[in-house]
C-alpha positions in Angstrom: 2.5 -30.4 3.0 0.3 -31.2 5.9 2.2 -34.2 6.9 5.4 -32.1 6.6 4.0 -29.5 9.1 1.4 -31.3 11.1 2.8 -32.8 14.3 6.3 -31.5 13.4 8.2 -28.6 15.1 8.8 -25.6 12.9 11.0 -22.9 13.7 11.0 -19.4 11.8 14.0 -17.0 12.1 13.1 -13.4 11.8 9.6 -14.6 12.8 8.5 -11.2 13.8 9.2 -9.8 10.3 6.5 -9.3 7.6 6.9 -12.6 6.0 7.5 -14.2 9.4 4.0 -13.0 10.7 2.3 -14.2 7.6 3.9 -17.5 7.8 2.9 -17.9 11.4 -0.8 -16.8 10.5 -0.9 -19.3 7.7 0.5 -22.2 9.8 -1.8 -21.3 12.8 -5.0 -21.2 10.5 -4.2 -24.2 8.1 -2.1 -26.7 10.0 -1.6 -28.2 13.3 2.0 -28.2 14.3 3.5 -29.8 17.4 5.3 -26.8 18.0 5.7 -23.4 16.1 8.9 -21.4 17.1 9.2 -17.8 16.5 12.8 -16.9 16.7 13.9 -13.2 16.7 15.9 -10.5 18.4 13.0 -8.0 19.1 11.3 -8.6 22.4 8.6 -5.7 21.7 7.5 -7.3 18.3 7.3 -10.7 20.1 5.1 -9.0 22.8 3.0 -7.4 20.0 2.7 -10.9 18.3 1.7 -12.6 21.3 -1.2 -10.3 21.6 -2.7 -11.9 18.6 -1.3 -15.3 18.8 -0.9 -16.0 22.3 0.7 -19.3 23.9 -2.5 -19.6 25.9 -4.7 -19.7 22.9 -2.3 -21.5 20.8 -0.4 -23.7 23.1 2.0 -24.9 20.3 3.6 -21.3 19.6 6.7 -20.4 21.4 8.4 -16.9 21.4 12.3 -17.5 21.4 14.4 -14.4 21.9 17.8 -14.5 20.1 20.0 -13.4 17.3 21.2 -15.5 14.3 24.6 -14.1 15.0 24.7 -16.0 18.4 25.5 -19.6 17.3 25.1 -20.9 20.8 21.6 -19.6 21.1 20.6 -21.1 17.9 22.2 -24.4 18.9 19.7 -24.4 21.8 16.8 -23.1 19.7 17.2 -25.6 17.1 17.0 -28.7 19.4 14.1 -31.0 18.4 13.2 -28.9 15.3 12.1 -30.6 12.2 12.1 -27.8 9.7 13.6 -24.3 9.6 12.4 -21.3 7.6 15.3 -18.8 7.7 13.9 -15.4 7.2 16.2 -13.1 9.4 18.3 -10.6 7.6 19.3 -7.1 7.4 17.7 -6.1 4.2 17.7 -2.2 3.7 20.1 -1.3 1.0 21.1 2.2 2.0 21.5 1.1 5.6 23.9 -1.7 4.6 26.0 0.5 2.3 26.8 2.6 5.4 26.9 -0.2 7.8 28.5 -3.2 6.0 30.0 -4.9 8.8 26.7 -5.3 10.6 25.1 -6.6 7.3 27.9 -9.2 6.9 27.5 -10.4 10.3 23.8 -11.1 10.2 23.4 -12.2 6.6 26.6 -14.1 6.0 27.8 -15.2 9.4 24.1 -15.7 10.6 23.8 -18.0 7.6 26.7 -20.0 8.6 25.5 -20.2 12.2 22.2 -21.4 11.0 23.6 -24.1 8.9 25.9 -25.4 11.4 23.0 -25.4 14.3 20.7 -27.4 11.8 23.2 -29.8 11.1 24.1 -30.3 14.5 20.7 -30.7 15.9 19.7 -33.2 12.8 16.9 -30.7 11.5 15.5 -32.4 8.4 14.7 -29.3 6.1 16.0 -25.6 5.9 14.6 -23.1 3.6 16.6 -19.8 3.3 15.0 -16.6 2.0 16.8 -14.9 -0.7 16.3 -11.7 -2.8 16.6 -10.5 -6.6 19.5 -8.3 -5.4 21.4 -11.4 -4.9 21.4 -11.9 -8.5 24.5 -9.9 -10.0 24.5 -7.9 -7.0 25.8 -4.2 -7.1 25.2 -3.4 -3.4 26.4 -4.8 -0.3 23.0 -6.3 0.8 22.9 -8.3 -2.5 26.5 -9.4 -2.2 25.8 -10.8 1.3 22.6 -12.7 0.3 24.5 -14.1 -2.8 27.0 -15.4 -0.2 24.1 -16.8 1.8 22.6 -18.5 -1.1 26.0 -20.0 -1.9 26.4 -21.5 1.6 22.9 -23.0 1.6 23.2 -24.5 -1.8 26.6 -25.9 -0.8 25.4 -27.0 2.8 24.0 -30.5 1.5 27.6 -31.9 1.1 28.9 -29.9 4.1 26.6 -31.8 6.3 28.3 -34.9 5.2 26.6 -38.1 6.5 24.0 -36.1 8.2 20.4 -36.1 6.4 19.6 -32.2 6.7 18.4 -30.5 3.3 18.7 -27.2 2.4 17.3 -25.0 -0.3 16.9 -21.3 -1.2 13.9 -19.4 -2.2 14.4 -16.2 -4.3 11.8 -13.5 -5.0 11.5 -9.8 -5.8 9.8 -7.2 -3.5 7.2 -8.0 -1.2 4.1 -5.7 -1.7 3.3 -4.0 1.5 6.1 -5.3 3.6 7.6 -3.5 6.5 10.0 -0.8 4.7 8.6 -1.1 1.2 8.0 1.8 -1.1 4.3 1.5 -0.6 3.7 2.9 3.0 6.4 5.4 1.9 4.3 6.5 -1.1 1.2 6.8 1.0 2.9 9.1 3.5 4.3 11.5 0.7 0.8 11.5 -1.1 -0.4 13.9 1.5 2.2 16.4 0.3 0.9 16.1 -3.5 4.3 15.3 -4.7 5.8 11.6 -4.8 9.7 11.3 -4.9 10.5 8.9 -7.7 14.2 7.7 -7.9 14.3 7.1 -11.9 11.3 7.1 -14.5 12.9 3.9 -16.0 13.1 1.8 -12.9 11.3 -1.7 -13.0 10.8 -4.2 -10.2 9.4 -7.6 -9.6 6.5 -7.8 -7.2 5.0 -10.5 -5.1 2.4 -10.2 -2.2 3.0 -11.3 1.3 0.3 -14.3 1.0 2.0 -15.5 -2.3 5.5 -15.3 -1.1 4.4 -17.2 2.1 2.7 -20.1 0.4 5.5 -20.4 -2.0 7.9 -20.9 0.8 5.8 -23.5 2.2 5.5 -25.0 -1.5 9.2 -25.3 -1.5 9.5 -26.7 1.9 7.5 -29.8 0.7 9.1 -30.1 -2.6 12.8 -29.6 -1.9 15.4 -32.2 -2.2 18.5 -30.2 -1.6 20.8 -27.3 -3.2 18.1 -25.9 -5.3 17.1 -22.3 -5.7 13.4 -21.8 -6.4 12.3 -18.7 -8.2 8.6 -17.9 -8.8 7.3 -16.5 -11.7 6.1 -13.1 -10.7 4.9 -9.7 -12.5 6.9 -6.7 -12.9 6.0 -3.0 -12.7 7.1 0.3 -13.3 8.1 2.5 -10.4 6.1 5.4 -12.1 2.8 3.0 -12.3 3.0 2.5 -8.8 3.3 6.3 -8.0 0.2 6.6 -10.5 -1.8 4.0 -8.5 -0.9 5.4 -5.1 -1.4 9.2 -5.9 -3.0 9.7 -9.2 -3.2 13.3 -8.7 0.4 13.8 -7.4 3.4 15.3 -9.3 6.5 13.2 -9.6 9.8 14.6 -8.4 12.8 12.7 -9.9 15.3 12.3 -7.1 18.0 10.0 -8.5 18.8 6.4 -7.5 20.1 5.8 -4.1 23.3 4.1 -3.1 23.7 0.5 -4.4 20.3 0.6 -6.3 19.7 -0.8 -9.9 17.4 0.5 -12.6 16.0 -3.1 -13.2 16.3 -6.1 -11.1 17.4 -9.8 -12.0 16.1 -13.1 -10.5 18.0 -15.3 -12.8 21.2 -14.2 -14.5 22.5 -15.6 -17.9 25.3 -17.7 -16.1 22.7 -19.4 -14.3 20.6 -20.2 -17.2 22.4 -23.4 -18.3 21.4 -24.9 -14.8 17.9 -23.5 -14.8 14.6 -25.5 -15.5 11.3 -23.8 -16.4 8.0 -24.9 -15.1 4.5 -23.2 -15.3 4.7 -21.3 -12.2 8.3 -20.9 -11.2 12.0 -21.9 -12.1 14.6 -24.0 -10.3 18.2 -23.3 -10.5 20.0 -26.6 -9.8 23.1 -26.6 -7.8 26.5 -27.1 -9.1 27.1 -30.8 -10.3 29.8 -31.3 -7.7 27.4 -31.2 -4.9 24.0 -32.0 -6.4 21.9 -34.4 -4.6 18.9 -36.1 -5.7 16.5 -33.9 -7.4 12.9 -33.5 -6.6 10.5 -36.0 -8.3 9.1 -33.5 -10.6 12.2 -32.0 -11.9 12.1 -34.3 -15.1 8.9 -32.3 -15.9 10.7 -29.1 -16.4 12.1 -27.4 -19.6 15.7 -26.5 -19.9 16.2 -22.7 -20.3 18.2 -21.4 -23.3 21.8 -20.7 -22.4 21.5 -16.9 -22.9 18.2 -16.8 -20.8 17.8 -14.1 -18.4 14.9 -13.5 -16.0 15.0 -9.7 -15.5 12.1 -7.0 -14.2 12.7 -5.3 -17.5 12.3 -8.3 -19.9 9.5 -10.0 -18.1 6.5 -11.2 -20.1 4.1 -10.5 -17.3 3.4 -6.8 -16.1 1.1 -5.0 -13.7 -1.0 -2.2 -14.9 -1.8 1.0 -12.8 -5.1 -0.4 -12.4 -3.9 -3.7 -11.2 -1.6 -2.0 -8.6 -4.2 0.3 -7.3 -6.5 -2.8 -6.6 -3.6 -4.7 -4.9 -2.6 -1.6 -2.9 -6.2 -1.0 -1.9 -6.2 -4.4 -0.2 -3.1 -4.3 1.6 -3.8 -3.6 5.3 -2.6 -5.0 8.6 -5.7 -7.2 9.3 -3.6 -10.3 8.6 -6.3 -11.3 5.9 -5.1 -14.4 3.9 -5.5 -14.2 0.0 -6.3 -17.4 -1.9 -3.2 -17.6 -4.0 -4.7 -19.7 -6.8 -1.2 -20.2 -8.6 0.4 -21.6 -5.4 -2.6 -23.2 -3.8 -3.5 -25.6 -6.4 -0.7 -27.9 -5.4 0.5 -29.1 -8.7 4.4 -28.2 -9.4 3.9 -27.3 -13.0 
């Protein structure tokens, strides 16, 4: 991992988002890159980040204004870059339902631009972030991310004689990320009533720290075309409501446009191409454009053909007590957890 980042040029699209900031923090504190480029379209967020991680204090940091929709800007930004973490996306489900064209432009056309710019600039590795909503999608956001996943999985062949490698990281809801349900529940807690969409609803959960470390783990182990899926716990939305507002009443308001009752990280149709490890799964790319797999792939176990990894059938669950403890730790102080299951370094 250190050889991959130390002395190298790393660029993060969507670098001012929740995960982008966490990745910047980890790289700043644990690695020594030649250059770390924060690429995003929001000048205010870049200004705010620069108050903590200034170019004066951290001379390897660069803040680069741009939009993944702008291919010409990406071409300029990717010059001399070794690794790209593609975290830029429009991800709010209801907003995507009512603004489909905008979501398509960023999540699909933006993905195509990132692929083209990476190949043209001979970037060595690209990790694209996905979501559980990309598996068997029922909403526009999930459909655009599924398209993005397919683009990145196939990009190895599209790159032709170039040596750029691409992979996808797919995980569930990120605890405490901007726009998540936790700050929403905390605000509504003051009223004594928490609005719950459906009492049956379950979700996968991962912390920002775990997500960021897993992305860096895949960056060092990818060979091209894989989709990495971490093993993460499920929770019931009612349990999260109890953890945040134990004395609050629950008001059932119905699911929002484009929502599911349960989420899926690996669908039944992907099971035949999926390998299981102790802490994660790998969905291998289609045989027609499958490159050399990572050195540890032969250590994996083939999943049964009818296997599904859903938030409903998960074997690991978070209790109300677990959730209350994690919610209590979530803050904006950029503290780094020690994610044992990802920090140990062993792939299995």
